[in-house]
C-alpha positions, 0 to 999 in steps of 0.5 A, spaced: 586 089 478 590 094 481 590 098 474 583 097 473 582 100 480 587 106 479 584 107 472 576 107 475 579 112 481 582 117 476 576 117 472 571 118 477 576 124 480 578 127 474 573 133 471 579 134 466 579 127 463 571 126 464 569 130 458 574 128 453 573 121 455 565 121 454 566 125 447 571 119 445 566 114 448 561 117 443 566 117 437 567 110 438 560 108 439 561 105 446 555 105 449 556 103 457 561 107 460 566 105 466 563 101 472 565 103 479 567 097 484 562 097 489 561 093 496 559 086 493 566 086 491 567 080 486 561 081 481 562 089 481 570 088 480 569 083 474 564 088 471 569 094 472 574 090 469 569 089 463 567 096 462 575 098 462 576 093 457 570 096 452 573 103 453 580 102 451 579 105 444 576 111 448 582 111 453 587 111 447 584 117 443 584 121 450 591 119 451 593 121 444 589 127 443 590 130 450 596 126 453 600 133 455 594 135 459 591 129 462 596 124 465 593 117 465 599 113 467 595 107 467 593 107 460 600 106 458 600 099 461 593 097 460 594 095 453 599 089 456 593 087 460 588 086 454 
């Protein structure tokens, strides 16, 4: 869950990674984007983890295409989780 939190936090704060991620998400026909973790922790944590799981192909594309410009360190380990 630490990786999920780190990834969601990074993406919510990074304007540089946001646009390539949205393009990659559209390319892979991933309908829903990342869900943030809200105040009702348990349910939103599960939704957030599920949204990260669905978005992995888009993250892979962003890291592959923009890995030198955008450092999403947690993306290099997220594949081991899913």
